[in-house]
N, CA, C and O of each residue as an XYZ file, in Angstrom:
532
protein
N      61.782    -43.829     49.711
C      62.061    -43.880     48.452
C      62.987    -42.520     48.062
O      62.778    -41.884     47.029
N      63.977    -42.187     48.978
C      64.799    -41.143     48.699
C      64.237    -39.567     48.842
O      63.654    -39.066     49.804
N      64.630    -38.920     47.487
C      63.928    -37.605     47.769
C      62.577    -37.048     46.743
O      62.215    -35.964     46.286
N      62.094    -38.474     46.694
C      60.888    -38.400     45.895
C      59.811    -38.437     46.901
O      59.402    -39.421     47.518
N      59.393    -37.145     46.975
C      58.092    -37.049     47.930
C      56.684    -36.894     47.373
O      55.634    -37.240     47.913
N      56.855    -36.319     46.211
C      55.407    -36.078     45.520
C      55.356    -36.985     44.284
O      56.253    -37.164     43.460
N      53.946    -37.600     44.326
C      53.362    -38.481     43.522
C      52.102    -38.201     43.002
O      51.153    -38.008     43.762
N      51.979    -38.155     41.732
C      50.710    -37.470     41.305
C      49.898    -39.041     40.985
O      50.360    -39.949     40.294
N      48.706    -39.032     41.638
C      47.844    -40.167     41.327
C      46.494    -39.667     41.658
O      46.204    -38.571     42.138
N      45.663    -40.707     41.306
C      44.055    -40.510     41.498
C      43.566    -41.733     41.581
O      44.202    -42.656     41.071
N      42.343    -41.970     42.240
C      41.742    -43.207     42.761
C      40.467    -43.142     41.543
O      40.073    -42.065     41.096
N      39.997    -44.264     41.172
C      39.040    -44.292     40.179
C      38.122    -45.362     40.707
O      38.766    -46.301     41.174
N      36.835    -45.507     40.776
C      36.133    -46.601     40.875
C      35.293    -47.347     39.962
O      34.296    -46.775     39.522
N      35.554    -48.593     39.594
C      35.213    -49.035     38.488
C      33.511    -49.363     38.753
O      32.927    -49.098     39.804
N      32.948    -49.934     37.665
C      31.438    -50.097     37.702
C      31.000    -50.938     38.523
O      29.892    -50.778     39.034
N      31.977    -52.264     38.883
C      31.843    -53.302     39.752
C      31.976    -52.957     41.190
O      31.775    -53.746     42.113
N      32.376    -51.561     41.321
C      32.715    -51.204     42.675
C      34.161    -51.055     43.490
O      34.474    -50.506     44.546
N      34.872    -51.795     42.507
C      36.324    -51.917     43.146
C      36.927    -50.495     42.869
O      36.608    -49.796     41.907
N      37.870    -50.145     43.870
C      38.558    -48.898     43.701
C      40.131    -49.375     43.022
O      40.883    -50.286     43.369
N      40.241    -48.502     42.081
C      41.886    -48.477     41.535
C      42.765    -47.219     41.513
O      42.315    -46.135     41.140
N      43.889    -47.371     41.877
C      44.589    -46.056     41.947
C      45.833    -46.054     40.927
O      46.742    -46.881     40.857
N      45.629    -44.935     40.182
C      46.550    -44.953     38.979
C      47.489    -43.542     39.322
O      47.117    -42.465     39.787
N      48.917    -44.023     38.878
C      50.102    -43.360     39.337
C      50.474    -42.724     38.038
O      50.179    -43.275     36.978
N      51.186    -41.451     38.085
C      51.940    -41.141     36.911
C      53.080    -41.262     37.122
O      53.676    -40.930     38.147
N      53.646    -41.912     35.861
C      54.853    -42.460     35.823
C      55.958    -41.302     35.828
O      55.864    -40.258     35.182
N      56.882    -41.612     36.555
C      58.216    -40.507     36.980
C      58.948    -40.870     35.655
O      58.975    -41.939     35.046
N      59.537    -39.669     35.382
C      60.965    -39.932     34.195
C      62.097    -40.583     34.995
O      62.992    -41.009     34.265
N      62.263    -40.745     36.127
C      63.335    -41.634     36.702
C      62.974    -43.219     36.661
O      63.871    -44.046     36.832
N      61.800    -43.563     36.457
C      61.422    -44.895     36.439
C      61.652    -45.371     34.649
O      61.457    -46.559     34.392
N      61.966    -44.641     33.749
C      62.412    -45.119     32.625
C      63.725    -45.610     32.741
O      64.572    -44.842     33.198
N      64.100    -46.921     32.362
C      65.287    -47.507     32.186
C      66.222    -46.674     31.065
O      65.808    -46.095     30.060
N      67.793    -46.802     31.603
C      68.481    -46.049     30.351
C      69.163    -47.149     29.419
O      69.986    -47.936     29.887
N      68.846    -47.164     28.308
C      69.354    -48.061     27.284
C      70.377    -47.551     26.358
O      70.200    -46.623     25.569
N      71.416    -48.198     26.508
C      72.774    -47.485     25.618
C      72.556    -47.734     24.299
O      71.793    -48.689     24.155
N      72.962    -47.203     23.190
C      73.049    -47.665     22.027
C      74.526    -48.297     21.773
O      75.513    -47.914     22.401
N      74.555    -49.197     20.889
C      75.764    -49.605     20.542
C      76.505    -48.771     19.279
O      75.878    -48.525     18.249
N      77.738    -48.413     19.445
C      78.175    -47.618     18.006
C      78.481    -48.510     17.206
O      78.768    -49.682     17.450
N      78.405    -47.744     15.801
C      78.675    -48.886     14.785
C      80.178    -48.515     14.375
O      80.556    -47.354     14.523
N      80.899    -49.338     13.943
C      82.385    -49.640     13.743
C      82.636    -48.615     12.706
O      81.908    -48.526     11.718
N      83.277    -48.126     12.834
C      84.092    -46.709     11.812
C      84.072    -47.511     10.408
O      83.541    -46.902      9.479
N      84.466    -48.503     10.196
C      85.097    -49.182      9.090
C      83.881    -49.683      8.457
O      84.034    -50.097      7.308
N      82.523    -49.744      9.033
C      81.817    -50.782      8.534
C      80.974    -49.749      7.405
O      80.942    -48.526      7.534
N      80.383    -50.420      6.408
C      79.860    -49.993      5.374
C      78.494    -50.800      5.049
O      78.581    -51.893      4.489
N      77.531    -50.389      5.318
C      76.149    -51.152      4.848
C      76.193    -51.670      3.405
O      75.599    -52.723      3.175
N      76.842    -51.034      2.392
C      76.516    -51.526      1.153
C      77.847    -52.340      0.783
O      77.879    -52.821     -0.350
N      78.681    -52.492      1.422
C      79.671    -53.840      1.258
C      79.147    -55.175      1.780
O      78.768    -55.275      2.946
N      79.126    -56.024      1.077
C      78.657    -57.323      1.552
C      79.572    -58.160      2.463
O      79.073    -59.167      2.967
N      80.838    -57.861      2.727
C      81.681    -58.369      3.671
C      81.091    -57.909      4.861
O      81.179    -58.749      5.756
N      80.420    -56.687      5.244
C      79.822    -56.492      6.308
C      78.369    -56.518      6.505
O      77.822    -55.757      7.303
N      77.614    -57.532      5.668
C      76.312    -58.273      5.788
C      75.975    -58.672      7.270
O      74.956    -58.311      7.859
N      77.159    -59.621      7.899
C      76.851    -60.518      8.692
C      76.832    -59.480     10.121
O      76.126    -59.637     11.118
N      77.829    -58.401      9.868
C      77.815    -57.326     11.220
C      76.272    -56.403     11.283
O      75.549    -56.093     12.230
N      76.206    -56.214     10.167
C      74.719    -55.421     10.376
C      73.491    -55.905     10.471
O      72.544    -55.250     10.907
N      73.399    -57.486      9.933
C      72.418    -58.285     10.499
C      72.631    -58.582     11.698
O      71.589    -58.887     12.278
N      73.499    -58.622     12.296
C      73.583    -58.851     13.946
C      73.363    -57.472     14.707
O      73.074    -57.631     15.893
N      73.415    -56.562     14.411
C      72.907    -55.203     14.975
C      71.425    -55.247     14.830
O      70.708    -55.070     15.814
N      70.818    -55.529     13.367
C      69.532    -55.490     13.091
C      69.019    -56.440     14.113
O      68.135    -55.942     14.810
N      69.352    -57.759     14.415
C      68.525    -58.524     15.318
C      68.683    -58.270     16.764
O      67.856    -58.726     17.554
N      69.700    -57.568     17.163
C      69.575    -57.166     18.471
C      68.893    -55.900     18.767
O      68.732    -55.555     19.937
N      68.480    -55.179     17.776
C      67.501    -54.079     17.978
C      66.344    -54.329     17.914
O      65.543    -53.572     18.463
N      65.857    -55.612     17.137
C      64.766    -56.215     16.989
C      64.026    -56.540     18.364
O      62.854    -56.292     18.647
N      65.083    -57.208     19.216
C      64.886    -57.791     20.247
C      64.228    -56.530     21.375
O      63.257    -56.711     22.110
N      64.919    -55.438     21.291
C      64.571    -54.473     22.381
C      63.158    -53.753     21.855
O      62.674    -53.012     22.711
N      62.581    -53.814     20.893
C      61.562    -53.265     20.534
C      60.316    -54.407     20.739
O      60.580    -55.579     20.471
N      59.096    -54.086     21.170
C      57.657    -54.588     21.296
C      57.527    -55.264     19.688
O      57.511    -56.474     19.465
N      57.435    -54.113     18.573
C      57.291    -54.246     17.336
C      58.257    -55.506     16.957
O      57.920    -56.647     16.640
N      59.492    -54.977     17.081
C      60.508    -56.008     16.479
C      60.327    -57.388     17.050
O      60.543    -58.345     16.307
N      59.906    -57.612     18.452
C      59.809    -59.040     19.090
C      58.726    -59.752     18.156
O      58.853    -60.827     17.569
N      57.549    -58.825     18.164
C      56.377    -59.348     17.095
C      56.697    -59.734     16.056
O      56.418    -60.893     15.749
N      57.572    -58.674     14.931
C      57.967    -59.479     13.853
C      58.744    -60.825     14.123
O      58.247    -61.870     13.704
N      59.917    -60.844     14.791
C      60.475    -62.103     14.958
C      59.476    -63.447     15.194
O      59.633    -64.541     14.650
N      58.672    -63.171     15.912
C      57.472    -64.214     16.502
C      56.714    -64.528     15.107
O      56.398    -65.683     14.819
N      56.523    -63.754     14.509
C      55.601    -64.080     13.048
C      56.396    -64.851     12.188
O      55.927    -65.708     11.440
N      58.038    -64.465     12.306
C      58.995    -65.231     11.506
C      58.862    -66.527     11.930
O      58.727    -67.451     11.128
N      58.889    -66.690     13.189
C      59.046    -68.180     14.122
C      57.848    -68.968     13.790
O      57.997    -70.162     13.529
N      56.509    -68.360     13.768
C      55.488    -69.179     13.728
C      55.467    -69.476     11.848
O      54.968    -70.527     11.446
N      56.040    -68.471     10.848
C      56.006    -68.923      9.698
C      56.806    -70.082      9.398
O      56.437    -70.821      8.486
N      58.039    -70.383     10.161
C      58.781    -71.442      9.760
C      58.395    -72.715     10.628
O      59.036    -73.766     10.636
N      57.257    -72.453     11.348
C      56.643    -73.717     12.145
C      57.504    -73.767     13.464
O      57.398    -74.812     14.105
N      58.236    -72.915     13.903
C      59.244    -72.953     15.131
C      60.337    -73.984     14.955
O      60.640    -74.850     15.776
N      60.942    -73.753     13.659
C      62.209    -74.682     13.107
C      63.199    -73.703     12.666
O      62.952    -72.546     12.328
N      64.321    -74.258     12.699
C      65.548    -73.678     12.045
C      65.465    -74.145     10.470
O      65.364    -75.272      9.985
N      65.535    -73.031      9.945
C      65.342    -72.919      8.288
C      66.673    -74.076      7.828
O      66.543    -74.874      6.900
N      67.674    -73.987      8.509
C      69.049    -74.844      8.075
C      68.666    -76.615      8.199
O      68.437    -77.446      7.319
N      68.722    -76.722      9.689
C      68.642    -78.033     10.237
C      67.204    -78.680     10.984
O      67.041    -79.740     11.590
N      66.335    -77.659     10.689
C      64.577    -78.393     10.855
C      64.475    -78.876     12.065
O      63.602    -79.717     12.280
N      65.466    -78.390     13.258
C      65.210    -78.946     14.501
C      64.516    -77.484     15.102
O      64.532    -76.384     14.550
N      63.986    -77.808     16.245
C      62.933    -76.452     17.057
C      64.041    -75.649     17.606
O      64.997    -76.044     18.273
N      63.698    -74.222     17.137
C      64.424    -72.927     17.601
C      63.380    -72.527     19.032
O      62.179    -72.336     18.845
N      63.817    -72.456     20.048
C      63.628    -71.961     21.435
C      64.356    -70.790     22.042
O      65.329    -70.274     21.492
N      63.903    -70.423     23.083
C      64.552    -69.467     23.473
C      65.718    -69.834     24.306
O      66.682    -69.110     24.555
N      65.519    -71.028     24.699
C      67.028    -71.715     25.296
C      68.241    -72.135     24.279
O      69.349    -72.412     24.738
N      67.964    -72.169     22.821
C      68.884    -72.539     21.887
C      69.398    -71.193     21.458
O      68.658    -70.218     21.325
N      70.885    -71.175     21.214
C      71.061    -69.753     20.553
C      70.869    -69.809     19.068
O      71.184    -70.783     18.385
N      70.212    -68.454     18.507
C      69.745    -68.614     17.293
C      70.174    -67.010     16.719
O      70.615    -66.135     17.464
N      69.983    -66.872     15.503
C      70.139    -65.617     14.681
C      69.213    -65.573     13.531
O      68.892    -66.556     12.862
N      68.798    -64.335     13.345
C      67.840    -64.208     12.175
C      68.588    -63.457     11.114
O      69.556    -62.771     11.442
N      68.183    -63.544      9.803
C      68.584    -63.000      8.631
C      67.575    -62.904      7.764
O      66.561    -63.597      7.673
N      68.042    -61.715      6.945
C      67.207    -61.520      5.538
C      67.874    -62.634      4.410
O      69.054    -62.953      4.265
N      66.545    -63.140      3.605
C      66.981    -63.966      2.627
C      67.525    -63.263      1.432
O      68.525    -63.758      0.913
N      67.069    -62.301      0.977
C      67.464    -61.344      0.107
C      68.250    -60.191      0.598
O      67.573    -59.164      0.643
N      69.520    -60.050      0.993
C      69.908    -58.905      1.823
C      69.450    -57.705      1.346
O      68.951    -57.619      0.224
N      69.556    -56.880      1.998
C      69.308    -55.435      2.034
C      70.024    -54.665      1.263
O      69.555    -53.651      0.747
N      71.363    -55.099      1.081
C      72.269    -54.376      0.257
C      71.827    -54.825     -1.308
O      72.129    -54.023     -2.192
N      71.206    -55.923     -1.656
C      70.746    -56.257     -2.701
C      69.174    -56.168     -3.170
O      68.646    -56.799     -4.085
N      68.616    -55.274     -2.347
C      67.434    -54.765     -2.461
C      66.314    -55.556     -1.688
O      65.170    -55.369     -2.103
N      66.458    -56.307     -0.754
C      65.594    -56.977      0.044
C      64.950    -56.198      0.855
O      65.363    -55.042      0.942
N      63.884    -56.568      1.589
C      63.233    -55.565      2.673
C      62.952    -56.398      3.813
O      62.995    -57.628      3.832
N      62.591    -55.437      4.989
C      62.204    -56.034      6.314
C      61.018    -57.056      6.756
O      60.730    -57.457      7.884
N      60.449    -57.336      5.545
C      59.111    -57.960      5.677
C      59.306    -59.404      6.103
O      60.391    -59.925      5.847
N      58.283    -60.166      6.783
C      58.297    -61.138      7.301
C      58.685    -62.577      6.340
O      59.274    -63.621      6.623
N      58.025    -62.045      5.052
C      58.459    -63.078      4.013
C      59.861    -63.125      3.699
O      60.242    -64.204      3.244
N      60.812    -62.122      3.845
C      62.170    -62.100      3.569
C      62.950    -62.347      4.568
O      64.163    -62.249      4.386
N      62.460    -62.706      5.797
C      63.343    -63.040      7.069
C      63.312    -64.696      7.468
O      62.261    -65.326      7.349
N      64.378    -65.247      7.882
C      64.400    -66.480      8.363
C      65.224    -66.532      9.649
O      66.171    -65.778      9.873
N      64.790    -67.472     10.463
C      65.563    -67.631     11.842
C      66.492    -69.046     11.631
O      66.018    -70.035     11.071
N      67.699    -69.004     12.090
C      68.539    -70.446     11.939
C      69.001    -70.455     13.315
O      68.984    -69.385     13.923
N      69.459    -71.625     13.958
C      70.491    -71.981     14.877
C      71.821    -71.279     14.683
O      72.317    -71.228     13.558
N      72.460    -70.696     15.810
C      73.622    -69.914     15.519
C      74.498    -70.925     15.227
O      75.472    -70.535     14.583
N      74.475    -72.334     15.539
C      75.802    -72.979     15.371
C      75.562    -74.016     14.139
O      76.404    -74.862     13.838
N      74.409    -73.868     13.507
C      74.254    -74.724     12.185
C      75.149    -74.298     11.208
O      75.340    -73.103     10.980
N      75.894    -75.502     10.419
C      76.850    -75.304      9.483
C      76.578    -73.659      8.505
O      75.476    -73.145      8.313
N      77.580    -73.252      8.146
C      77.432    -71.908      7.211
C      77.074    -72.145      6.036
O      76.329    -71.352      5.461
N      77.543    -73.333      5.397
C      77.237    -73.950      4.099
C      75.715    -74.098      3.973
O      75.135    -73.521      3.053
N      75.052    -74.842      4.853
C      73.361    -75.177      5.066
C      72.727    -73.748      5.056
O      71.900    -73.470      4.188
N      73.184    -72.628      6.222
C      72.496    -71.618      6.278
C      72.470    -70.547      5.121
O      71.551    -69.728      5.132
N      73.449    -70.498      4.092
C      73.503    -69.532      3.014
C      73.643    -70.729      1.650
O      74.387    -70.512      0.693
N      73.064    -71.588      1.736
C      73.183    -72.501      0.564
C      71.897    -71.905     -0.359
O      72.081    -71.825     -1.574
N      70.632    -71.497      0.189
C      69.903    -70.945     -0.772
C      69.932    -69.496     -1.170
O      68.940    -68.933     -1.635
N      71.014    -68.944     -0.992
C      71.166    -67.251     -1.182
C      70.968    -67.031     -2.636
O      70.265    -66.125     -3.084
N      71.657    -67.949     -3.400
C      71.848    -67.691     -5.067
C      70.568    -68.392     -5.591
O      70.284    -68.265     -6.782
N      69.655    -69.241     -4.637
C      68.359    -69.453     -5.699
C      67.231    -68.543     -5.640
O      66.183    -68.656     -6.275
N      67.624    -67.402     -4.613
C      66.352    -66.215     -4.362
C      66.609    -65.452     -5.486
O      65.923    -64.458     -5.728
């Protein structure tokens, strides 16, 4: 294991008699996750950049357990189907998430304001209900 010679651990015996060893996690066991820089020209208040920020937001959601849980609740709310074509959305099909009411227009990150659609569904279908909300 290289230069790692000391490991802090303890043994514990459970009520049913089984022994279990607990080990303190080393800082070197934590994976390094790099952040993606925001483009210099990007403006979160400009509607022209909405798609860029939605894409960044979706990628950030997939990294955290809380974000994945929220996306799962949105997927359940839609019955596991695309909001545009109503075909099933699976982990094998490319998909994207978006805010129904954009954040720049006063929308929130609540599950009720999110929807999931296939990446290749026609844009006219994806954004058909934007003015209706």
